[in-house]
Z-matrix of the N, CA and C atoms (Angstrom, degrees):
N
C 1 1.434
C 2 1.506 1 110.64
N 3 1.312 2 120.52 1 129.24
C 4 1.492 3 123.33 2 -171.29
C 5 1.547 4 109.22 3 -85.98
N 6 1.318 5 119.96 4 -27.31
C 7 1.433 6 118.40 5 -170.99
C 8 1.548 7 110.44 6 -113.69
N 9 1.384 8 114.16 7 140.99
C 10 1.440 9 122.82 8 -176.97
C 11 1.541 10 109.56 9 -101.99
N 12 1.307 11 118.87 10 -23.13
C 13 1.424 12 120.73 11 -177.91
C 14 1.495 13 110.40 12 -152.83
N 15 1.363 14 117.12 13 169.53
C 16 1.432 15 121.53 14 179.12
C 17 1.525 16 111.70 15 -63.33
N 18 1.359 17 116.49 16 -26.52
C 19 1.468 18 118.87 17 -179.85
C 20 1.511 19 110.94 18 -70.60
N 21 1.349 20 120.18 19 -25.75
C 22 1.422 21 121.88 20 174.80
C 23 1.548 22 111.90 21 -67.01
N 24 1.326 23 115.13 22 -33.10
C 25 1.449 24 120.24 23 179.33
C 26 1.523 25 111.35 24 -76.46
N 27 1.366 26 116.58 25 -42.92
C 28 1.461 27 121.58 26 178.40
C 29 1.569 28 109.24 27 -61.12
N 30 1.329 29 111.43 28 -40.69
C 31 1.514 30 117.69 29 -178.68
C 32 1.507 31 112.13 30 109.57
N 33 1.294 32 116.50 31 168.09
C 34 1.455 33 122.86 32 -176.45
C 35 1.535 34 112.23 33 -80.42
N 36 1.361 35 116.64 34 169.47
C 37 1.472 36 119.14 35 169.12
C 38 1.469 37 106.35 36 -67.12
N 39 1.372 38 116.61 37 127.92
C 40 1.438 39 117.26 38 -172.71
C 41 1.509 40 111.06 39 -155.63
N 42 1.352 41 113.46 40 165.18
C 43 1.478 42 121.72 41 168.71
C 44 1.534 43 106.66 42 -96.33
N 45 1.294 44 118.90 43 131.96
C 46 1.446 45 121.49 44 172.91
C 47 1.508 46 112.41 45 117.98
N 48 1.346 47 113.26 46 171.20
C 49 1.485 48 119.13 47 -172.86
C 50 1.496 49 116.33 48 -86.14
N 51 1.309 50 120.88 49 -14.23
C 52 1.475 51 120.98 50 -171.30
C 53 1.509 52 110.54 51 -141.30
N 54 1.302 53 113.75 52 129.23
C 55 1.504 54 117.14 53 178.00
C 56 1.545 55 111.00 54 -67.10
N 57 1.344 56 116.96 55 -33.50
C 58 1.469 57 118.73 56 179.64
C 59 1.499 58 111.73 57 -75.74
N 60 1.354 59 116.83 58 -44.51
C 61 1.450 60 121.62 59 -172.04
C 62 1.552 61 112.10 60 -86.49
N 63 1.286 62 117.38 61 -23.99
C 64 1.484 63 120.91 62 -174.91
C 65 1.580 64 111.46 63 -109.81
N 66 1.303 65 115.52 64 -63.58
C 67 1.447 66 116.99 65 -179.01
C 68 1.532 67 112.67 66 -65.12
N 69 1.311 68 116.16 67 -40.79
C 70 1.466 69 119.84 68 176.74
C 71 1.539 70 111.55 69 -62.24
N 72 1.329 71 117.10 70 -42.02
C 73 1.482 72 119.99 71 -179.37
C 74 1.518 73 109.16 72 -65.75
N 75 1.345 74 117.18 73 -42.32
C 76 1.444 75 121.76 74 178.42
C 77 1.561 76 110.20 75 -56.54
N 78 1.283 77 116.21 76 -42.70
C 79 1.480 78 120.68 77 -178.50
C 80 1.527 79 111.78 78 -69.15
N 81 1.339 80 116.52 79 -36.97
C 82 1.469 81 119.32 80 176.60
C 83 1.528 82 109.72 81 -63.36
N 84 1.351 83 115.65 82 -45.55
C 85 1.473 84 118.24 83 178.12
C 86 1.515 85 112.88 84 -62.01
N 87 1.372 86 117.66 85 -38.39
C 88 1.435 87 119.79 86 -176.57
C 89 1.492 88 112.25 87 -74.18
N 90 1.344 89 119.18 88 -34.73
C 91 1.434 90 120.50 89 174.06
C 92 1.536 91 110.40 90 -63.57
N 93 1.323 92 116.45 91 -39.64
C 94 1.497 93 119.34 92 178.65
C 95 1.552 94 108.14 93 -61.78
N 96 1.354 95 118.16 94 -41.48
C 97 1.423 96 122.74 95 178.97
C 98 1.484 97 111.13 96 -61.33
N 99 1.364 98 117.63 97 -45.99
C 100 1.444 99 120.62 98 -178.49
C 101 1.598 100 110.25 99 -65.85
N 102 1.294 101 114.82 100 -38.03
C 103 1.491 102 117.13 101 177.78
C 104 1.513 103 112.97 102 -65.45
N 105 1.334 104 115.84 103 -33.65
C 106 1.456 105 120.78 104 177.94
C 107 1.539 106 109.54 105 -73.90
N 108 1.339 107 113.98 106 -37.58
C 109 1.489 108 118.08 107 173.37
C 110 1.467 109 115.77 108 92.62
N 111 1.332 110 119.76 109 -3.69
C 112 1.462 111 120.31 110 -177.78
C 113 1.544 112 108.36 111 -165.05
N 114 1.307 113 115.20 112 174.43
C 115 1.519 114 118.89 113 179.60
C 116 1.527 115 108.04 114 -68.63
N 117 1.311 116 118.65 115 125.67
C 118 1.436 117 122.11 116 177.80
C 119 1.514 118 111.44 117 -78.62
N 120 1.339 119 116.03 118 164.28
C 121 1.458 120 121.82 119 173.29
C 122 1.520 121 110.49 120 -91.19
N 123 1.299 122 117.40 121 -24.15
C 124 1.471 123 121.37 122 178.19
C 125 1.525 124 112.20 123 -147.90
N 126 1.300 125 115.36 124 163.79
C 127 1.441 126 122.11 125 175.40
C 128 1.506 127 109.63 126 -146.84
N 129 1.330 128 117.58 127 124.81
C 130 1.466 129 122.42 128 178.45
C 131 1.569 130 104.37 129 -114.44
N 132 1.338 131 112.70 130 118.08
C 133 1.436 132 119.98 131 -174.04
C 134 1.526 133 111.31 132 -118.77
N 135 1.342 134 115.14 133 128.38
C 136 1.487 135 120.06 134 178.87
C 137 1.492 136 107.38 135 -117.19
N 138 1.343 137 117.33 136 131.44
C 139 1.457 138 122.49 137 178.25
C 140 1.507 139 108.73 138 -107.06
N 141 1.369 140 115.66 139 144.93
C 142 1.416 141 123.39 140 177.56
C 143 1.494 142 112.36 141 -128.66
N 144 1.362 143 116.17 142 156.22
C 145 1.444 144 121.59 143 174.64
C 146 1.509 145 111.92 144 63.54
N 147 1.334 146 113.43 145 -133.18
C 148 1.518 147 121.54 146 178.97
C 149 1.515 148 110.38 147 -62.06
N 150 1.312 149 119.14 148 -37.41
C 151 1.445 150 121.37 149 175.68
C 152 1.546 151 110.88 150 -55.33
N 153 1.354 152 115.36 151 -43.75
C 154 1.440 153 118.62 152 -177.49
C 155 1.508 154 114.31 153 -66.37
N 156 1.314 155 115.91 154 -32.08
C 157 1.489 156 121.74 155 -176.58
C 158 1.543 157 112.59 156 -78.41
N 159 1.359 158 115.60 157 -31.40
C 160 1.446 159 116.54 158 -167.73
C 161 1.578 160 111.76 159 -129.19
N 162 1.316 161 118.55 160 14.10
C 163 1.464 162 116.82 161 -169.22
C 164 1.522 163 114.84 162 -64.03
N 165 1.301 164 117.13 163 -25.22
C 166 1.496 165 121.75 164 177.08
C 167 1.490 166 109.42 165 -77.47
N 168 1.318 167 119.01 166 -52.45
C 169 1.407 168 123.40 167 -175.81
C 170 1.537 169 115.77 168 -65.00
N 171 1.364 170 117.17 169 -30.81
C 172 1.442 171 121.75 170 -179.38
C 173 1.499 172 113.26 171 -97.44
N 174 1.334 173 118.05 172 4.16
C 175 1.447 174 120.11 173 176.05
C 176 1.527 175 112.98 174 76.98
N 177 1.336 176 118.09 175 17.74
C 178 1.451 177 120.55 176 179.01
C 179 1.506 178 109.43 177 -64.45
N 180 1.331 179 116.29 178 -36.46
C 181 1.443 180 120.06 179 -176.16
C 182 1.549 181 111.80 180 -64.26
N 183 1.300 182 116.41 181 -48.93
C 184 1.488 183 117.95 182 -179.41
C 185 1.519 184 110.16 183 -72.26
N 186 1.325 185 118.11 184 -32.17
C 187 1.491 186 122.09 185 179.94
C 188 1.542 187 111.00 186 -64.10
N 189 1.309 188 115.10 187 -46.29
C 190 1.503 189 115.97 188 -175.29
C 191 1.549 190 110.23 189 -71.15
N 192 1.324 191 117.44 190 -33.05
C 193 1.434 192 120.86 191 177.49
C 194 1.536 193 109.42 192 -73.65
N 195 1.347 194 117.50 193 -34.33
C 196 1.454 195 120.17 194 172.86
C 197 1.541 196 111.12 195 -60.01
N 198 1.284 197 116.20 196 -41.69
C 199 1.527 198 120.04 197 175.76
C 200 1.499 199 109.38 198 -60.48
N 201 1.288 200 117.64 199 -45.87
C 202 1.481 201 122.34 200 179.77
C 203 1.539 202 108.71 201 -59.41
N 204 1.271 203 117.93 202 -34.93
C 205 1.496 204 122.26 203 174.83
C 206 1.542 205 112.08 204 -74.86
N 207 1.311 206 117.90 205 0.11
C 208 1.476 207 125.48 206 -176.92
C 209 1.515 208 114.57 207 71.09
N 210 1.335 209 116.58 208 30.11
C 211 1.452 210 120.03 209 173.27
C 212 1.522 211 112.50 210 -88.91
N 213 1.303 212 117.61 211 138.96
C 214 1.457 213 122.58 212 177.32
C 215 1.542 214 107.90 213 -75.52
N 216 1.336 215 115.95 214 171.83
C 217 1.481 216 122.23 215 -173.98
C 218 1.520 217 112.78 216 -63.29
N 219 1.328 218 116.59 217 -26.91
C 220 1.475 219 119.56 218 -176.05
C 221 1.534 220 113.70 219 -98.51
N 222 1.329 221 116.33 220 4.83
C 223 1.490 222 120.77 221 -176.48
C 224 1.544 223 109.98 222 -74.80
N 225 1.324 224 117.87 223 120.78
C 226 1.414 225 122.36 224 -174.72
C 227 1.521 226 114.20 225 -65.67
N 228 1.383 227 116.41 226 -14.88
C 229 1.421 228 120.93 227 179.35
C 230 1.551 229 110.95 228 -70.45
N 231 1.290 230 117.68 229 -14.81
C 232 1.459 231 121.26 230 -176.97
C 233 1.511 232 111.14 231 -57.59
N 234 1.314 233 119.18 232 -37.10
C 235 1.471 234 121.94 233 -179.38
C 236 1.509 235 112.92 234 -60.29
N 237 1.339 236 115.90 235 -28.52
C 238 1.448 237 120.74 236 177.45
C 239 1.536 238 114.88 237 -105.34
N 240 1.346 239 115.29 238 20.86
C 241 1.449 240 120.27 239 -171.81
C 242 1.521 241 114.65 240 -59.13
N 243 1.342 242 114.76 241 -38.70
C 244 1.468 243 118.63 242 -178.82
C 245 1.527 244 110.82 243 -66.98
N 246 1.298 245 117.78 244 -41.18
C 247 1.488 246 120.79 245 174.93
C 248 1.510 247 111.69 246 -65.00
N 249 1.280 248 117.07 247 -44.69
C 250 1.483 249 120.40 248 -179.21
C 251 1.506 250 112.37 249 -63.26
N 252 1.324 251 115.41 250 -41.29
C 253 1.477 252 120.59 251 178.74
C 254 1.555 253 108.07 252 -61.42
N 255 1.271 254 117.70 253 -42.38
C 256 1.490 255 119.81 254 178.46
C 257 1.546 256 111.77 255 -64.54
N 258 1.327 257 115.30 256 -39.40
C 259 1.432 258 120.37 257 176.93
C 260 1.508 259 113.40 258 -64.03
N 261 1.290 260 116.18 259 -32.47
C 262 1.488 261 123.23 260 -179.97
C 263 1.536 262 112.13 261 -87.07
N 264 1.322 263 115.58 262 0.80
C 265 1.484 264 117.94 263 175.89
C 266 1.450 265 114.84 264 83.43
N 267 1.328 266 119.44 265 17.29
C 268 1.471 267 122.58 266 179.54
C 269 1.513 268 108.19 267 -94.96
N 270 1.365 269 116.05 268 119.20
C 271 1.457 270 121.15 269 179.33
C 272 1.511 271 109.90 270 -81.28
N 273 1.333 272 115.75 271 123.45
C 274 1.472 273 119.53 272 -177.07
C 275 1.537 274 108.27 273 -114.79
N 276 1.321 275 115.97 274 132.81
C 277 1.463 276 121.63 275 171.15
C 278 1.512 277 108.32 276 -131.22
N 279 1.349 278 115.00 277 141.12
C 280 1.447 279 120.88 278 -178.56
C 281 1.513 280 109.23 279 -132.42
N 282 1.342 281 115.44 280 143.63
C 283 1.474 282 120.20 281 176.76
C 284 1.556 283 106.62 282 -139.94
N 285 1.351 284 112.19 283 146.06
C 286 1.458 285 121.46 284 173.14
C 287 1.494 286 107.84 285 -99.62
N 288 1.355 287 116.79 286 118.98
C 289 1.443 288 121.59 287 -174.71
C 290 1.516 289 109.25 288 -98.22
N 291 1.369 290 115.30 289 151.69
C 292 1.460 291 123.72 290 176.51
C 293 1.516 292 113.88 291 -91.59
N 294 1.302 293 117.66 292 -14.22
C 295 1.458 294 122.89 293 -174.85
C 296 1.540 295 110.67 294 -60.67
N 297 1.305 296 117.01 295 141.95
C 298 1.464 297 122.76 296 179.75
C 299 1.548 298 109.54 297 -86.59
N 300 1.300 299 117.70 298 125.87
C 301 1.451 300 123.66 299 179.39
C 302 1.513 301 111.56 300 -109.90
N 303 1.304 302 116.46 301 170.01
C 304 1.422 303 121.82 302 -179.42
C 305 1.529 304 112.75 303 -69.29
N 306 1.332 305 115.91 304 -23.91
C 307 1.468 306 120.76 305 -179.14
C 308 1.540 307 107.89 306 -131.02
N 309 1.349 308 116.48 307 140.27
C 310 1.487 309 119.57 308 -176.06
C 311 1.511 310 115.51 309 -68.42
N 312 1.364 311 115.86 310 -26.48
C 313 1.482 312 119.70 311 179.32
C 314 1.541 313 108.93 312 -105.37
N 315 1.299 314 114.51 313 80.78
C 316 1.490 315 119.31 314 -175.79
C 317 1.516 316 110.23 315 -121.78
N 318 1.318 317 115.45 316 139.87
C 319 1.505 318 119.13 317 174.35
C 320 1.502 319 108.32 318 -136.21
N 321 1.315 320 115.11 319 141.10
C 322 1.463 321 122.83 320 171.44
C 323 1.514 322 109.56 321 -110.02
N 324 1.322 323 116.74 322 124.08
C 325 1.480 324 120.80 323 -174.61
C 326 1.542 325 107.08 324 -122.02
N 327 1.338 326 112.56 325 125.72
C 328 1.492 327 119.54 326 174.10
C 329 1.533 328 103.86 327 -115.89
N 330 1.340 329 116.61 328 118.56
C 331 1.429 330 120.64 329 174.42
C 332 1.506 331 110.09 330 -124.77
N 333 1.305 332 115.31 331 151.19
C 334 1.486 333 115.63 332 -178.81
C 335 1.543 334 111.35 333 -176.81
N 336 1.347 335 111.61 334 -176.27
C 337 1.469 336 120.56 335 173.97
C 338 1.513 337 106.22 336 -141.35
N 339 1.342 338 114.91 337 -166.31
C 340 1.456 339 117.30 338 -177.63
C 341 1.550 340 112.98 339 -68.93
N 342 1.282 341 115.99 340 -14.86
C 343 1.507 342 118.92 341 -178.33
C 344 1.517 343 115.54 342 -97.95
N 345 1.341 344 116.55 343 -29.02
C 346 1.482 345 119.04 344 -171.17
C 347 1.468 346 109.22 345 -159.98
N 348 1.361 347 117.54 346 166.39
C 349 1.446 348 122.10 347 171.38
C 350 1.521 349 108.68 348 -154.96
N 351 1.353 350 116.71 349 159.64
C 352 1.453 351 121.27 350 173.76
C 353 1.519 352 107.99 351 -134.22
N 354 1.320 353 113.56 352 153.37
C 355 1.503 354 121.00 353 178.76
C 356 1.499 355 107.30 354 -123.46
N 357 1.323 356 117.37 355 123.63
C 358 1.451 357 125.59 356 -176.47
C 359 1.553 358 108.46 357 -124.37
N 360 1.290 359 112.76 358 138.65
C 361 1.502 360 118.89 359 169.73
C 362 1.533 361 107.95 360 -118.85
N 363 1.363 362 113.67 361 124.92
C 364 1.441 363 117.64 362 179.74
C 365 1.524 364 110.94 363 -129.22
N 366 1.297 365 116.19 364 156.46
C 367 1.462 366 124.00 365 176.85
C 368 1.535 367 108.66 366 -125.12
N 369 1.295 368 115.45 367 144.64
C 370 1.496 369 121.74 368 174.66
C 371 1.512 370 106.09 369 -102.60
N 372 1.339 371 116.34 370 114.47
C 373 1.480 372 121.53 371 -172.12
C 374 1.515 373 113.49 372 -96.49
N 375 1.335 374 119.17 373 1.48
C 376 1.435 375 122.16 374 178.91
C 377 1.500 376 113.30 375 113.06
N 378 1.371 377 114.43 376 150.73
C 379 1.400 378 117.50 377 178.02
C 380 1.556 379 114.49 378 65.36
N 381 1.327 380 117.10 379 20.37
C 382 1.442 381 121.22 380 -177.67
C 383 1.531 382 112.52 381 81.28
N 384 1.308 383 119.57 382 -1.92
C 385 1.459 384 123.09 383 -178.12
C 386 1.580 385 108.47 384 -81.38
N 387 1.289 386 115.64 385 149.00
C 388 1.445 387 119.04 386 178.69
C 389 1.536 388 109.41 387 -136.91
N 390 1.297 389 114.70 388 165.70
C 391 1.498 390 122.95 389 167.45
C 392 1.503 391 108.20 390 -135.13
N 393 1.297 392 117.18 391 132.23
C 394 1.472 393 122.83 392 170.41
C 395 1.516 394 105.75 393 -89.41
N 396 1.315 395 118.93 394 119.39
C 397 1.434 396 124.20 395 -171.35
C 398 1.530 397 113.64 396 -104.27
N 399 1.338 398 116.27 397 -14.68
C 400 1.462 399 119.50 398 -175.74
C 401 1.534 400 109.94 399 -153.66
N 402 1.302 401 117.74 400 137.44
C 403 1.470 402 122.31 401 176.56
C 404 1.531 403 107.02 402 -138.17
N 405 1.312 404 116.64 403 114.69
C 406 1.468 405 121.46 404 179.36
C 407 1.511 406 111.84 405 47.89
N 408 1.309 407 116.96 406 43.32
C 409 1.464 408 122.08 407 175.62
C 410 1.518 409 114.09 408 86.44
N 411 1.299 410 119.37 409 -8.93
C 412 1.434 411 123.13 410 173.69
C 413 1.515 412 112.83 411 -82.92
N 414 1.282 413 120.49 412 133.11
C 415 1.436 414 124.02 413 173.23
C 416 1.496 415 108.43 414 -80.07
N 417 1.330 416 116.27 415 137.16
C 418 1.488 417 120.97 416 179.25
C 419 1.520 418 109.12 417 -156.91
N 420 1.354 419 115.38 418 178.33
C 421 1.450 420 121.65 419 174.05
C 422 1.504 421 106.84 420 -142.53
N 423 1.316 422 115.76 421 105.21
C 424 1.410 423 122.44 422 -178.03
C 425 1.521 424 111.23 423 -129.37
N 426 1.316 425 118.56 424 123.81
C 427 1.434 426 122.28 425 -172.06
C 428 1.521 427 112.35 426 -80.39
N 429 1.322 428 118.08 427 -29.71
C 430 1.462 429 120.60 428 -172.95
C 431 1.480 430 114.91 429 75.01
N 432 1.376 431 117.84 430 4.85
C 433 1.452 432 121.19 431 -177.19
C 434 1.544 433 111.76 432 -96.18
N 435 1.338 434 116.93 433 -6.40
C 436 1.457 435 122.44 434 -177.37
C 437 1.500 436 110.46 435 -134.98
N 438 1.342 437 119.47 436 157.17
C 439 1.456 438 120.74 437 169.65
C 440 1.508 439 109.99 438 -55.58
N 441 1.306 440 115.84 439 143.98
C 442 1.468 441 119.13 440 -177.09
C 443 1.504 442 111.46 441 -148.45
N 444 1.268 443 116.66 442 156.54
C 445 1.452 444 126.29 443 174.49
C 446 1.499 445 108.70 444 -120.54
N 447 1.319 446 115.61 445 129.23
C 448 1.492 447 123.21 446 173.21
C 449 1.521 448 107.40 447 -113.96
N 450 1.317 449 114.50 448 118.13
C 451 1.469 450 119.65 449 -174.48
C 452 1.483 451 110.74 450 -124.06
N 453 1.379 452 115.66 451 114.90
C 454 1.428 453 124.23 452 174.37
C 455 1.516 454 109.04 453 -86.27
N 456 1.375 455 116.29 454 124.47
C 457 1.431 456 118.71 455 -172.90
C 458 1.526 457 109.64 456 -146.34
N 459 1.333 458 115.70 457 167.49
C 460 1.435 459 122.99 458 172.76
C 461 1.529 460 109.42 459 -70.28
N 462 1.298 461 118.25 460 136.64
C 463 1.461 462 122.24 461 -178.56
C 464 1.510 463 108.60 462 -79.87
N 465 1.318 464 115.59 463 80.50
C 466 1.464 465 123.08 464 179.29
C 467 1.497 466 110.73 465 -134.02
N 468 1.376 467 115.67 466 160.65
C 469 1.427 468 120.81 467 -179.21
C 470 1.558 469 109.41 468 -66.24
N 471 1.264 470 115.56 469 147.44
C 472 1.481 471 121.07 470 -179.07
C 473 1.516 472 115.54 471 93.42
N 474 1.314 473 115.04 472 -10.75
C 475 1.513 474 117.70 473 -175.70
C 476 1.520 475 110.08 474 -61.19
N 477 1.297 476 117.76 475 -53.23
C 478 1.443 477 123.01 476 -176.53
C 479 1.528 478 110.79 477 -63.56
N 480 1.342 479 116.65 478 -40.80
C 481 1.485 480 120.80 479 179.64
C 482 1.520 481 109.71 480 -62.68
N 483 1.343 482 116.41 481 -43.40
C 484 1.480 483 118.95 482 -176.26
C 485 1.548 484 110.41 483 -64.79
N 486 1.267 485 116.32 484 -42.41
C 487 1.475 486 119.84 485 178.81
C 488 1.518 487 110.67 486 -66.36
N 489 1.331 488 116.90 487 -48.05
C 490 1.474 489 120.84 488 -179.08
C 491 1.540 490 112.10 489 -61.20
N 492 1.289 491 115.65 490 -35.02
C 493 1.511 492 117.30 491 -179.82
C 494 1.565 493 111.96 492 -65.84
N 495 1.331 494 113.99 493 -38.45
C 496 1.487 495 119.02 494 179.88
C 497 1.547 496 109.10 495 -68.40
N 498 1.323 497 115.80 496 -43.32
C 499 1.467 498 117.41 497 178.23
C 500 1.543 499 112.72 498 -64.43
N 501 1.333 500 114.77 499 -40.27
C 502 1.455 501 117.84 500 178.49
C 503 1.553 502 111.73 501 -64.94
N 504 1.289 503 117.46 502 -39.21
C 505 1.487 504 122.54 503 174.88
C 506 1.496 505 110.80 504 -53.58
N 507 1.269 506 116.58 505 -41.24
C 508 1.503 507 121.32 506 -178.40
C 509 1.492 508 113.68 507 -92.26
N 510 1.310 509 116.95 508 8.15
C 511 1.475 510 123.90 509 176.40
C 512 1.503 511 110.36 510 59.46
N 513 1.338 512 116.16 511 43.53
C 514 1.444 513 121.73 512 175.18
C 515 1.513 514 108.99 513 -99.84
N 516 1.313 515 117.88 514 120.34
C 517 1.443 516 124.11 515 -177.47
C 518 1.563 517 112.30 516 -85.96
N 519 1.294 518 118.28 517 135.17
C 520 1.467 519 124.30 518 -179.08
C 521 1.520 520 108.39 519 -92.35
N 522 1.312 521 117.26 520 121.55
C 523 1.429 522 122.45 521 173.94
C 524 1.507 523 115.76 522 -85.05
N 525 1.352 524 112.11 523 -40.59
C 526 1.492 525 118.49 524 -179.92
C 527 1.552 526 107.46 525 -152.75
N 528 1.299 527 114.76 526 143.53
C 529 1.461 528 118.06 527 179.45
C 530 1.538 529 110.81 528 -147.81
N 531 1.291 530 117.05 529 139.76
C 532 1.447 531 121.62 530 171.92
C 533 1.545 532 111.56 531 -151.21
N 534 1.299 533 112.84 532 155.71
C 535 1.489 534 119.19 533 -178.02
C 536 1.523 535 107.67 534 -125.83
N 537 1.322 536 117.08 535 136.64
C 538 1.438 537 120.70 536 173.66
C 539 1.548 538 109.75 537 -133.66
N 540 1.294 539 114.37 538 156.75
C 541 1.454 540 120.26 539 -179.47
C 542 1.510 541 109.25 540 -146.12
N 543 1.295 542 114.99 541 153.49
C 544 1.491 543 121.05 542 177.33
C 545 1.496 544 110.14 543 -84.82
N 546 1.347 545 116.55 544 -34.47
C 547 1.461 546 122.27 545 -175.65
C 548 1.526 547 109.21 546 -154.87
N 549 1.266 548 115.85 547 140.05
C 550 1.454 549 123.13 548 -178.75
C 551 1.546 550 110.60 549 -55.67
N 552 1.293 551 115.85 550 128.53
C 553 1.449 552 120.28 551 174.71
C 554 1.525 553 113.34 552 83.39
N 555 1.292 554 119.11 553 0.01
C 556 1.471 555 122.18 554 -177.69
C 557 1.536 556 108.53 555 -105.81
N 558 1.333 557 114.51 556 -136.25
C 559 1.429 558 120.02 557 -176.62
C 560 1.532 559 112.11 558 -82.74
N 561 1.289 560 118.62 559 144.31
C 562 1.428 561 120.74 560 179.82
C 563 1.538 562 110.03 561 -138.30
N 564 1.325 563 115.16 562 163.34
C 565 1.449 564 121.50 563 -178.95
C 566 1.526 565 110.46 564 -127.34
N 567 1.313 566 115.79 565 122.46
C 568 1.460 567 122.19 566 174.79
C 569 1.547 568 110.01 567 -103.40
N 570 1.350 569 114.57 568 126.52
C 571 1.483 570 120.31 569 -178.92
C 572 1.519 571 105.49 570 -117.53
N 573 1.347 572 113.13 571 122.34
C 574 1.505 573 119.42 572 -175.20
C 575 1.525 574 108.55 573 -129.41
N 576 1.283 575 118.96 574 115.14
C 577 1.466 576 122.01 575 171.56
C 578 1.519 577 106.77 576 -90.34
N 579 1.365 578 115.05 577 131.41
C 580 1.463 579 120.30 578 -175.55
C 581 1.503 580 109.70 579 -124.03
N 582 1.330 581 113.87 580 167.92
C 583 1.495 582 119.92 581 -174.29
C 584 1.493 583 114.53 582 -83.02
N 585 1.298 584 119.41 583 -14.06
C 586 1.488 585 121.53 584 176.78
C 587 1.505 586 109.33 585 -148.30
N 588 1.320 587 114.69 586 165.95
C 589 1.474 588 118.04 587 -179.96
C 590 1.545 589 111.06 588 -69.05
N 591 1.302 590 115.81 589 141.75
C 592 1.459 591 120.82 590 179.93
C 593 1.538 592 110.70 591 -85.92
N 594 1.285 593 116.58 592 130.91
C 595 1.504 594 122.38 593 176.50
C 596 1.522 595 109.05 594 -69.40
N 597 1.343 596 116.05 595 162.48
C 598 1.454 597 122.17 596 -179.81
C 599 1.521 598 111.29 597 -64.76
N 600 1.335 599 116.95 598 -29.27
C 601 1.480 600 117.91 599 176.96
C 602 1.478 601 112.25 600 -61.48
N 603 1.370 602 116.36 601 -35.80
C 604 1.474 603 120.70 602 179.29
C 605 1.518 604 108.37 603 -70.39
N 606 1.329 605 118.58 604 -44.33
C 607 1.441 606 122.76 605 178.95
C 608 1.526 607 110.23 606 -57.32
N 609 1.374 608 116.16 607 -43.17
C 610 1.444 609 120.65 608 178.68
C 611 1.527 610 112.58 609 -62.58
N 612 1.313 611 114.62 610 -41.90
C 613 1.517 612 117.84 611 -178.40
C 614 1.523 613 109.33 612 -68.07
N 615 1.344 614 117.61 613 -40.22
C 616 1.479 615 120.15 614 176.61
C 617 1.526 616 111.24 615 -61.99
N 618 1.343 617 114.27 616 -43.93
C 619 1.483 618 118.92 617 -177.75
C 620 1.479 619 111.60 618 -64.93
N 621 1.342 620 117.62 619 -25.81
C 622 1.480 621 120.04 620 -178.34
C 623 1.508 622 114.81 621 -78.90
N 624 1.339 623 116.18 622 -11.43
C 625 1.490 624 118.13 623 176.66
C 626 1.522 625 109.63 624 -61.71
N 627 1.313 626 117.83 625 135.33
C 628 1.470 627 119.78 626 -175.84
C 629 1.541 628 114.57 627 -58.26
N 630 1.303 629 116.33 628 -32.78
C 631 1.481 630 118.81 629 -176.98
C 632 1.555 631 114.08 630 -82.72
N 633 1.292 632 115.48 631 -12.42
C 634 1.475 633 119.85 632 -174.77
C 635 1.491 634 110.90 633 -87.46
N 636 1.352 635 117.53 634 130.57
C 637 1.434 636 123.97 635 -179.65
C 638 1.511 637 111.13 636 -98.92
N 639 1.346 638 117.81 637 -36.10
C 640 1.453 639 121.37 638 -176.24
C 641 1.505 640 110.17 639 -157.56
N 642 1.338 641 115.19 640 142.64
C 643 1.448 642 120.09 641 176.05
C 644 1.577 643 107.86 642 -127.23
N 645 1.312 644 118.06 643 125.35
C 646 1.422 645 125.41 644 176.49
C 647 1.496 646 108.81 645 -117.95
N 648 1.352 647 118.85 646 132.11
C 649 1.474 648 120.13 647 173.75
C 650 1.466 649 110.55 648 -110.47
N 651 1.333 650 115.24 649 145.47
C 652 1.440 651 122.30 650 172.42
C 653 1.534 652 106.13 651 -115.45
N 654 1.345 653 116.83 652 119.62
C 655 1.436 654 121.04 653 -177.50
C 656 1.540 655 110.12 654 -96.59
N 657 1.344 656 115.22 655 160.05
C 658 1.437 657 118.66 656 179.33
C 659 1.531 658 110.42 657 -90.78
């Protein structure tokens, strides 16, 4: 069941006409921004399904760029997000794709700068709720509604135990966890939704594990 209360069905406080096309898009963009960790120099956005057909009329374009600017769903600056992004030197490109996806409200976001980039696929599932289904080629399921840790690591035994021990030491409770990999014994991605934001000392300890390559936190 996707919804916990009637307010999830009505949708969040937001700018725009549609919780799916506006609030959901803003959250997809904002999660991408948090995963990248800083203001990008460019954003390449591809819309699929219903998003592709109505992204201008429903404000999906300004909403997803507003999220990339780190604006929340209720931030009034969202309506001017395209102009603000241009003023801040962020190059925005958008395309409507014909490809059929598993969900009608799907967006692929590539953001980056001269040093790095990330690629995120997100879906808006209704009521302003989203799921991130892909990150840099890794399959995952991330709601964006809770603090989370994304840990890129070597696909070796002991990885999960090492991470879990550090979280347990700091009394961090795990709400949801999954691990995906592209190939056995190579690079893997651990996605952990937790009950509270992780302090930098926890991030440092996780990053110091020999098998860990990168730790990214998403805060609420």
